Short mmCIF file of the C-alpha atoms (twelve columns), coordinates in Angstrom:
data_MODEL
# 
_entry.id   MODEL 
# 
loop_
_atom_site.group_PDB 
_atom_site.id 
_atom_site.type_symbol 
_atom_site.label_atom_id 
_atom_site.label_alt_id 
_atom_site.label_comp_id 
_atom_site.label_asym_id 
_atom_site.label_seq_id 
_atom_site.Cartn_x 
_atom_site.Cartn_y 
_atom_site.Cartn_z 
_atom_site.pdbx_PDB_model_num 
ATOM 1   C CA . UNK A 1   0.000   0.000  0.000   1 
ATOM 2   C CA . UNK A 2   1.262   3.553  0.688   1 
ATOM 3   C CA . UNK A 3   4.438   4.511  2.467   1 
ATOM 4   C CA . UNK A 4   3.824   5.292  6.100   1 
ATOM 5   C CA . UNK A 5   6.090   7.992  7.491   1 
ATOM 6   C CA . UNK A 6   7.272   7.404  10.999  1 
ATOM 7   C CA . UNK A 7   8.064   10.187 13.399  1 
ATOM 8   C CA . UNK A 8   11.783  10.479 14.118  1 
ATOM 9   C CA . UNK A 9   12.939  8.890  17.323  1 
ATOM 10  C CA . UNK A 10  14.241  10.911 20.255  1 
ATOM 11  C CA . UNK A 11  17.798  9.806  19.446  1 
ATOM 12  C CA . UNK A 12  17.478  11.020 15.841  1 
ATOM 13  C CA . UNK A 13  16.135  14.381 17.001  1 
ATOM 14  C CA . UNK A 14  18.983  14.798 19.525  1 
ATOM 15  C CA . UNK A 15  21.560  13.787 16.905  1 
ATOM 16  C CA . UNK A 16  20.141  16.351 14.494  1 
ATOM 17  C CA . UNK A 17  20.266  19.096 17.143  1 
ATOM 18  C CA . UNK A 18  23.865  18.181 18.041  1 
ATOM 19  C CA . UNK A 19  24.838  18.301 14.345  1 
ATOM 20  C CA . UNK A 20  23.325  21.793 13.951  1 
ATOM 21  C CA . UNK A 21  25.090  23.030 17.083  1 
ATOM 22  C CA . UNK A 22  28.396  21.604 15.850  1 
ATOM 23  C CA . UNK A 23  27.963  23.320 12.483  1 
ATOM 24  C CA . UNK A 24  27.109  26.635 14.173  1 
ATOM 25  C CA . UNK A 25  30.192  26.377 16.398  1 
ATOM 26  C CA . UNK A 26  32.543  26.376 13.386  1 
ATOM 27  C CA . UNK A 27  34.395  29.636 12.847  1 
ATOM 28  C CA . UNK A 28  32.950  31.613 9.930   1 
ATOM 29  C CA . UNK A 29  34.812  31.771 6.652   1 
ATOM 30  C CA . UNK A 30  37.259  34.687 6.622   1 
ATOM 31  C CA . UNK A 31  37.405  37.076 3.655   1 
ATOM 32  C CA . UNK A 32  40.572  37.084 1.603   1 
ATOM 33  C CA . UNK A 33  42.256  40.178 0.257   1 
ATOM 34  C CA . UNK A 34  40.542  39.864 -3.146  1 
ATOM 35  C CA . UNK A 35  37.091  40.099 -1.556  1 
ATOM 36  C CA . UNK A 36  36.411  36.355 -1.748  1 
ATOM 37  C CA . UNK A 37  36.146  34.248 1.326   1 
ATOM 38  C CA . UNK A 38  38.629  31.564 2.199   1 
ATOM 39  C CA . UNK A 39  37.099  28.157 2.430   1 
ATOM 40  C CA . UNK A 40  37.927  25.864 5.299   1 
ATOM 41  C CA . UNK A 41  37.805  22.126 4.614   1 
ATOM 42  C CA . UNK A 42  34.649  21.765 6.751   1 
ATOM 43  C CA . UNK A 43  32.755  24.739 5.269   1 
ATOM 44  C CA . UNK A 44  29.931  24.431 2.775   1 
ATOM 45  C CA . UNK A 45  28.183  26.716 0.284   1 
ATOM 46  C CA . UNK A 46  25.543  27.496 2.935   1 
ATOM 47  C CA . UNK A 47  28.020  29.299 5.223   1 
ATOM 48  C CA . UNK A 48  27.348  32.959 5.857   1 
ATOM 49  C CA . UNK A 49  30.206  35.408 5.495   1 
ATOM 50  C CA . UNK A 50  30.380  37.936 8.323   1 
ATOM 51  C CA . UNK A 51  32.097  41.212 7.528   1 
ATOM 52  C CA . UNK A 52  33.922  42.689 10.485  1 
ATOM 53  C CA . UNK A 53  35.531  45.691 8.821   1 
ATOM 54  C CA . UNK A 54  34.901  48.149 6.008   1 
ATOM 55  C CA . UNK A 55  34.087  46.612 2.657   1 
ATOM 56  C CA . UNK A 56  36.120  49.059 0.595   1 
ATOM 57  C CA . UNK A 57  39.760  49.455 1.360   1 
ATOM 58  C CA . UNK A 58  41.027  53.026 1.061   1 
ATOM 59  C CA . UNK A 59  42.910  53.574 -2.131  1 
ATOM 60  C CA . UNK A 60  43.537  56.128 -4.833  1 
ATOM 61  C CA . UNK A 61  40.523  58.235 -5.760  1 
ATOM 62  C CA . UNK A 62  39.017  58.110 -9.232  1 
ATOM 63  C CA . UNK A 63  38.842  61.899 -9.589  1 
ATOM 64  C CA . UNK A 64  41.649  64.397 -9.136  1 
ATOM 65  C CA . UNK A 65  41.331  66.969 -6.369  1 
ATOM 66  C CA . UNK A 66  41.025  69.792 -8.951  1 
ATOM 67  C CA . UNK A 67  38.143  68.056 -10.739 1 
ATOM 68  C CA . UNK A 68  36.396  67.334 -7.432  1 
ATOM 69  C CA . UNK A 69  36.763  70.992 -6.349  1 
ATOM 70  C CA . UNK A 70  35.415  72.247 -9.693  1 
ATOM 71  C CA . UNK A 71  32.459  69.885 -9.441  1 
ATOM 72  C CA . UNK A 72  31.702  70.997 -5.876  1 
ATOM 73  C CA . UNK A 73  31.859  74.637 -6.982  1 
ATOM 74  C CA . UNK A 74  29.442  74.035 -9.897  1 
ATOM 75  C CA . UNK A 75  27.014  72.147 -7.671  1 
ATOM 76  C CA . UNK A 76  27.159  74.911 -5.044  1 
ATOM 77  C CA . UNK A 77  26.375  77.508 -7.736  1 
ATOM 78  C CA . UNK A 78  23.429  75.422 -8.924  1 
ATOM 79  C CA . UNK A 79  22.160  75.082 -5.369  1 
ATOM 80  C CA . UNK A 80  22.370  78.828 -4.715  1 
ATOM 81  C CA . UNK A 81  20.574  79.558 -8.015  1 
ATOM 82  C CA . UNK A 82  17.779  77.210 -7.008  1 
ATOM 83  C CA . UNK A 83  17.409  78.894 -3.618  1 
ATOM 84  C CA . UNK A 84  17.423  82.313 -5.297  1 
ATOM 85  C CA . UNK A 85  14.799  81.200 -7.836  1 
ATOM 86  C CA . UNK A 86  12.568  79.886 -5.036  1 
ATOM 87  C CA . UNK A 87  12.838  83.226 -3.222  1 
ATOM 88  C CA . UNK A 88  12.123  85.133 -6.462  1 
ATOM 89  C CA . UNK A 89  9.124   82.901 -7.179  1 
ATOM 90  C CA . UNK A 90  7.723   83.652 -3.730  1 
ATOM 91  C CA . UNK A 91  8.161   87.369 -4.369  1 
ATOM 92  C CA . UNK A 92  6.569   87.041 -7.825  1 
ATOM 93  C CA . UNK A 93  3.595   85.180 -6.378  1 
ATOM 94  C CA . UNK A 94  3.106   87.938 -3.809  1 
ATOM 95  C CA . UNK A 95  3.164   90.618 -6.547  1 
ATOM 96  C CA . UNK A 96  0.670   88.689 -8.708  1 
ATOM 97  C CA . UNK A 97  -1.589  88.086 -5.720  1 
ATOM 98  C CA . UNK A 98  -1.574  91.805 -4.877  1 
ATOM 99  C CA . UNK A 99  -2.384  92.688 -8.498  1 
ATOM 100 C CA . UNK A 100 -5.222  90.146 -8.762  1 
ATOM 101 C CA . UNK A 101 -6.902  91.007 -5.461  1 
ATOM 102 C CA . UNK A 102 -8.639  94.200 -6.705  1 
ATOM 103 C CA . UNK A 103 -9.695  92.513 -9.978  1 
ATOM 104 C CA . UNK A 104 -11.125 89.539 -8.092  1 
ATOM 105 C CA . UNK A 105 -12.969 91.878 -5.714  1 
ATOM 106 C CA . UNK A 106 -14.570 93.764 -8.636  1 
ATOM 107 C CA . UNK A 107 -15.613 90.501 -10.334 1 
ATOM 108 C CA . UNK A 108 -17.121 89.109 -7.126  1 
ATOM 109 C CA . UNK A 109 -18.965 92.403 -6.447  1 
ATOM 110 C CA . UNK A 110 -20.555 92.202 -9.914  1 
ATOM 111 C CA . UNK A 111 -21.296 88.476 -10.181 1 
ATOM 112 C CA . UNK A 112 -21.604 86.954 -6.697  1 
ATOM 113 C CA . UNK A 113 -25.075 88.311 -5.787  1 
ATOM 114 C CA . UNK A 114 -26.589 86.953 -9.038  1 
ATOM 115 C CA . UNK A 115 -24.853 83.588 -8.635  1 
ATOM 116 C CA . UNK A 116 -26.026 83.210 -5.033  1 
ATOM 117 C CA . UNK A 117 -29.590 84.218 -5.985  1 
ATOM 118 C CA . UNK A 118 -29.714 81.604 -8.769  1 
ATOM 119 C CA . UNK A 119 -28.321 78.859 -6.546  1 
ATOM 120 C CA . UNK A 120 -30.744 79.669 -3.714  1 
ATOM 121 C CA . UNK A 121 -33.673 79.682 -6.143  1 
ATOM 122 C CA . UNK A 122 -32.686 76.273 -7.552  1 
ATOM 123 C CA . UNK A 123 -32.252 74.803 -4.083  1 
ATOM 124 C CA . UNK A 124 -35.642 76.110 -2.896  1 
ATOM 125 C CA . UNK A 125 -37.254 74.672 -6.031  1 
ATOM 126 C CA . UNK A 126 -35.581 71.318 -5.440  1 
ATOM 127 C CA . UNK A 127 -36.650 71.177 -1.794  1 
ATOM 128 C CA . UNK A 128 -40.258 72.322 -2.306  1 
ATOM 129 C CA . UNK A 129 -40.766 70.626 -5.645  1 
ATOM 130 C CA . UNK A 130 -42.095 73.855 -7.182  1 
ATOM 131 C CA . UNK A 131 -40.509 76.134 -9.739  1 
ATOM 132 C CA . UNK A 132 -40.095 79.713 -8.648  1 
# 
């Protein structure tokens, strides 16, 4: 008939636990100078590499100091232009707002009473069910 799986015995469970503890007690693989880890005879592909120091070793930079300084200067100029533009935009918005305020007031004075009257009339007609 079918295969019947048996539960592992207490001895098998204890042996498995002891094997896991033994494997965990092994020292971790140490990285070599080239960035690869050195394998010990008892290590396997499942080992986890623990890094205890910086990943990148200090070395020569890719950019000269003059090029880095020029780049920093250009980026600083761009940053200050952006801040200046944001301040100018705020000032421009304030000027436009001050110019539009009187025009908006005149438009509202002319059109708001008629708009409100129409809306109130429609709402009364909707509520009462009669046209006014």
